[in-house]
C-alpha positions in Angstrom: -9.7 6.8 11.8 -10.1 9.3 8.8 -12.1 8.4 5.8 -11.5 5.5 3.5 -11.1 6.9 -0.1 -14.0 5.6 -2.4 -12.1 5.6 -5.6 -9.1 3.1 -4.1 -9.2 -0.8 -3.3 -7.8 -2.3 -0.1 -6.5 -5.6 1.0 -6.9 -7.4 4.6 -3.3 -6.4 5.5 -4.0 -2.9 4.8 -2.7 -2.0 1.7 -4.2 0.5 -1.0 -4.2 0.1 -4.6 -5.4 3.0 -6.8 -6.4 2.3 -10.7 -4.3 4.8 -12.9 -6.0 3.8 -15.6 -3.3 3.4 -17.5 -2.4 -0.5 -16.8 -0.8 0.3 -13.9 -1.8 0.7 -10.4 0.0 2.4 -7.2 0.0 1.2 -3.9 0.6 2.3 -0.4 -0.5 1.6 3.2 -4.2 2.6 4.6 -4.3 5.5 7.1 -5.5 3.1 9.7 -2.0 0.8 9.1 0.3 4.0 9.7 -2.1 5.1 12.7 -1.4 1.7 14.0 2.3 1.3 13.2 3.0 4.6 14.7 6.1 6.7 13.6 7.4 5.7 11.0 11.4 5.2 10.6 12.4 3.5 8.2 10.5 2.1 4.8 12.6 -0.5 2.7 11.1 -0.5 -1.1 11.0 -2.7 -3.6 13.3 -2.8 -6.7 12.1 -1.3 -9.9 11.5 -4.5 -12.4 10.9 -6.8 -10.0 7.9 -9.0 -10.8 5.5 -10.0 -8.1 2.9 -12.4 -7.5 -0.2 -11.1 -5.6 0.7 -11.8 -2.1 4.7 -11.6 -2.3 6.6 -9.8 0.5 7.9 -6.9 -1.6 9.1 -4.5 1.4 8.9 -3.7 5.1 7.5 -0.5 7.0 9.7 0.4 10.5 8.3 2.3 13.2 9.0 3.2 16.1 6.6 0.5 17.7 6.7 -2.3 15.1 8.1 -3.5 12.0 5.5 -4.6 8.8 6.1 -6.5 6.2 4.6 -5.1 3.1 3.0 -7.7 0.7 1.6 -7.4 -2.9 -1.9 -6.8 -3.3 -1.6 -7.8 -6.9 0.5 -9.2 -9.3 2.7 -7.5 -11.8 6.2 -5.3 -12.4 7.2 -2.9 -10.2 7.4 0.2 -12.6 8.5 2.8 -9.9 8.9 3.2 -6.5 8.3 6.1 -4.0 12.5 7.2 -3.5 11.1 10.3 -1.5 10.3 7.8 1.4 14.0 7.0 1.7 14.9 10.2 3.3 11.4 11.2 4.8 9.7 7.9 5.7 7.6 9.6 8.0 5.7 10.8 5.0 3.5 7.7 5.7 2.3 9.1 8.4 1.6 12.4 7.0 0.2 11.3 3.0 -0.6 7.9 3.0 -3.0 8.2 0.7 -1.1 10.7 -1.7 2.8 11.6 -0.9 2.8 8.9 0.9 3.1 6.2 -2.0 5.0 3.2 -1.8 5.2 1.5 -5.2 3.6 1.2 -8.7 3.4 -1.7 -10.2 2.2 -2.4 -14.3 -0.7 -5.0 -13.6 -0.7 -8.6 -15.1 -4.2 -8.6 -15.0 -6.7 -5.6 -14.7 -9.0 -8.0 -13.7 -8.0 -9.1 -10.7 -8.5 -5.3 -9.4 -12.0 -7.1 -9.0 -11.0 -9.4 -6.1 -9.9 -6.6 -3.7 -11.7 -5.0 -1.1 -13.8 -1.9 -1.9 -14.4 0.8 0.7 -17.3 -0.6 2.7 -15.7 -4.2 2.8 -12.3 -2.7 4.3 -14.2 -0.6 6.9 -15.4 -3.4 8.3 -11.4 -4.8 8.2 -10.2 -1.9 10.1 -13.4 -2.1 12.2 -13.0 -5.3 13.3 -9.0 -4.6 14.0 -9.7 -1.7 16.7 
């Protein structure tokens, strides 16, 4: 498994969250998640403007092996989606932490970021999955 970026927060369901520093966050799936899924063939994106509560299902990633629901790691309003994934879902495999981002949310409560996993805690979750 590749290194887990230290500048991100994580969930036990293998989503990552980047604090953009402007009241928004960028969300994607981890390298561990894309490895477990295998070759991604389809990504269902949320609607811009959708209000999500923490834990809400916001999309689906389908691979040659399985389909996996995506869950909002934090509450907020969807302000952008990565439309490039519609034509190139394999970007999730190739660049899960950069080009493979899935959506951006305007945070409902920035303090909620503190409730997410840091790198070490996520590493323990990923190791337990292996």
